[in-house]
NUKOLDO-511167 format. One record per residue (C-alpha): residue in one letter; x, y negated, z negated. Coordinates in nm, 4 decimals, padded with zeros to 6 digits. Layout:
<nodes>
   type         c1         c2         c3
      A          X          Y          Z
...
</nodes>
This chain:
<nodes>
   type         c1         c2         c3
      M    03.7804   -04.8534   -13.6972
      T    03.5454   -05.0550   -13.9154
      S    03.8411   -05.2341   -14.0683
      V    03.9802   -05.3272   -13.7254
      L    03.6456   -05.4654   -13.6075
      S    03.5963   -05.6489   -13.9343
      T    03.9369   -05.8150   -13.9015
      R    03.8668   -05.9079   -13.5401
      S    03.5315   -06.0577   -13.6370
      H    03.6952   -06.2558   -13.9181
      H    03.9589   -06.3949   -13.6805
      L    03.6949   -06.4996   -13.4291
      R    03.4992   -06.6761   -13.7049
      V    03.8136   -06.8655   -13.8039
      V    03.8593   -06.9786   -13.4430
      R    03.4922   -07.0719   -13.4084
      N    03.5052   -07.2799   -13.7287
      S    03.7987   -07.4788   -13.5890
      W    03.6198   -07.5456   -13.2592
      S    03.5153   -07.9064   -13.2102
      P    03.2547   -07.9763   -12.9414
      S    03.4631   -08.2642   -12.8075
      D    03.8039   -08.0946   -12.8203
      V    03.8867   -07.7270   -12.7898
      K    04.2603   -07.7854   -12.8475
      E    04.2495   -07.7093   -13.2210
      A    04.0589   -07.3846   -13.1666
      V    04.3135   -07.2824   -12.9025
      S    04.5978   -07.3560   -13.1447
      V    04.4306   -07.1495   -13.4165
      A    04.3629   -06.8614   -13.1777
      V    04.7254   -06.8536   -13.0605
      R    04.8526   -06.8447   -13.4198
      I    04.6322   -06.5456   -13.5052
      D    04.8240   -06.2221   -13.4850
      D    04.5353   -06.0313   -13.3288
      D    04.5541   -05.9857   -12.9528
      S    04.2008   -05.8471   -12.9332
      A    04.0563   -06.1635   -13.0889
      V    04.2708   -06.3791   -12.8592
      V    04.1459   -06.1868   -12.5548
      D    03.7835   -06.2318   -12.6677
      F    03.8475   -06.6042   -12.7114
      L    04.0115   -06.6295   -12.3679
      E    03.7081   -06.4695   -12.2057
      I    03.4919   -06.7427   -12.3603
      L    03.7311   -07.0181   -12.2487
      C    03.7148   -06.8927   -11.8904
      L    03.3405   -06.9530   -11.8805
      K    03.3625   -07.3316   -11.8724
      S    03.6163   -07.5348   -11.6787
      S    03.5641   -07.8409   -11.8994
      F    03.7477   -07.6610   -12.1827
      W    04.0691   -07.6733   -11.9832
      N    04.3382   -07.9406   -11.9694
      L    04.7190   -07.9492   -11.9689
      D    04.7322   -07.9411   -12.3502
      V    04.5295   -07.6189   -12.3602
      C    04.7469   -07.4670   -12.0882
      A    05.0701   -07.5571   -12.2663
      I    04.9455   -07.3989   -12.5886
      L    04.8109   -07.0809   -12.4272
      L    05.0774   -06.9957   -12.1706
      P    05.3331   -06.8475   -12.4159
      R    05.0660   -06.6159   -12.5565
      L    04.9614   -06.5155   -12.2043
      L    05.3184   -06.4034   -12.1416
      V    05.2840   -06.1629   -12.4343
      L    04.9477   -06.0363   -12.3111
      I    05.0802   -05.9763   -11.9579
      A    05.3213   -05.7238   -12.1099
      S    05.0573   -05.5586   -12.3296
      K    05.0179   -05.1834   -12.3269
      F    04.6424   -05.2396   -12.3063
      E    04.5313   -05.2888   -11.9477
      S    04.2263   -05.4948   -12.0460
      Y    04.4494   -05.7471   -12.2259
      T    04.6747   -05.7739   -11.9217
      L    04.3758   -05.8141   -11.6899
      T    04.2357   -06.0958   -11.9037
      A    04.5750   -06.2672   -11.9205
      C    04.6046   -06.2426   -11.5411
      K    04.2576   -06.3926   -11.5008
      V    04.3521   -06.6869   -11.7228
      V    04.6873   -06.7433   -11.5501
      K    04.5110   -06.7430   -11.2138
      L    04.2612   -06.9981   -11.3473
      V    04.5494   -07.2173   -11.4672
      L    04.7251   -07.1877   -11.1318
      T    04.4174   -07.2680   -10.9247
      S    04.3132   -07.5558   -11.1510
      F    04.6460   -07.7164   -11.2387
      S    04.9178   -07.6087   -10.9931
      E    04.8784   -07.9218   -10.7810
      V    04.9022   -08.1515   -11.0842
      I    05.1948   -07.9567   -11.2285
      K    05.3848   -07.9477   -10.9008
      S    05.3314   -08.3148   -10.8193
      N    05.4395   -08.4264   -11.1664
      I    05.7579   -08.2219   -11.1803
      D    05.8521   -08.3130   -10.8229
      V    05.8287   -08.6868   -10.8964
      P    05.9489   -08.7598   -11.2501
      P    05.8366   -09.0790   -11.4235
      G    06.0183   -09.3898   -11.3213
      G    05.9576   -09.7226   -11.1648
      F    05.8895   -10.0484   -11.3351
      G    05.7926   -10.0665   -11.6980
      I    05.6897   -09.7952   -11.9347
      D    05.4040   -09.5641   -11.8470
      I    05.3585   -09.3532   -12.1591
      T    05.0586   -09.1657   -12.0160
      K    05.2531   -09.0625   -11.7061
      E    05.5572   -08.9648   -11.9141
      E    05.3413   -08.7501   -12.1425
      R    05.1672   -08.5867   -11.8447
      T    05.5057   -08.5170   -11.6856
      R    05.6319   -08.3587   -12.0095
      K    05.3226   -08.1356   -12.0335
      C    05.3626   -08.0358   -11.6693
      Q    05.7269   -07.9470   -11.7257
      V    05.6330   -07.7314   -12.0255
      C    05.3569   -07.5586   -11.8289
      H    05.5836   -07.5047   -11.5286
      S    05.8543   -07.3514   -11.7456
      H    05.6070   -07.1094   -11.9073
      L    05.4517   -07.0257   -11.5716
      M    05.7951   -06.9356   -11.4309
      E    05.8480   -06.6963   -11.7239
      I    05.5039   -06.5473   -11.6618
      R    05.5802   -06.5162   -11.2907
      K    05.8884   -06.3082   -11.3722
      A    05.6872   -06.0899   -11.6121
      V    05.4166   -06.0389   -11.3475
      N    05.6786   -05.9387   -11.0902
      D    05.8374   -05.6972   -11.3387
      R    05.5013   -05.5516   -11.4370
      H    05.3959   -05.5157   -11.0729
      A    05.7175   -05.3237   -10.9992
      N    05.6006   -05.0640   -11.2537
      V    05.2245   -05.0759   -11.1834
      S    05.1259   -05.1121   -10.8215
      A    04.8141   -04.8954   -10.8028
      G    04.4614   -04.9320   -10.9349
      K    04.2801   -05.2401   -11.0536
      L    04.5779   -05.3732   -11.2478
      G    04.8069   -05.3365   -10.9461
      S    04.5557   -05.5238   -10.7316
      V    04.5180   -05.8055   -10.9852
      L    04.8952   -05.8361   -11.0225
      R    04.9320   -05.8611   -10.6426
      E    04.6656   -06.1365   -10.6346
      L    04.8443   -06.3215   -10.9117
      K    05.1763   -06.3000   -10.7278
      V    05.0063   -06.4687   -10.4325
      A    04.8506   -06.7323   -10.6608
      F    05.1992   -06.8211   -10.7887
      T    05.2877   -06.9435   -10.4382
      L    05.0771   -07.2501   -10.5233
      L    05.3758   -07.3689   -10.7267
      D    05.6263   -07.3250   -10.4421
</nodes>
C-alpha cells in the first residue's frame, strides 16, 4: 500500500512541476501520459475546481482518457470521469456544435476559425465515443449513485443533438 501511495504522490508531483500558471495544457498532457488512473483522477478533481483551466485544447487532450475512466472497474474513477464529461458538455457543447455544423469557409483564410473547427471536430468525435460507452455502462449499471450519474450524463449529451 505504501508503494502505491508513493507512486501516486510521485506522479502528482511530476504533473504539478509541469503546471504553468498561464497554461495548464502541458500539465494535462503529462497527466494523460501517466499510466496511473488514481493520479489522473486526483488531477481531474483539481481541474474541476476552476473553470479558467478549461479550453478546447484541454478537452481534446483529456477526452480519450475520460473514455478509459468511464469503463473503469472503480466506481469513484467513473464518477469523476462523468463529472468532467458533464463539465465539458455544459461548458463547450454550444461551441462544439456550432463549429461542426458550420465548417470554415467564406472569403480568405481564417486560420483561427479553422483551428477551432478542427479542435471541435476532435472533441465531438471523442464525445460520441464517450456517449456510446456511457450508454453501454448504463445498460449494465442502472441503480445507485453511479446509475443516477450515468442517467444525468445521458441527458447532458442531448446538448450535442
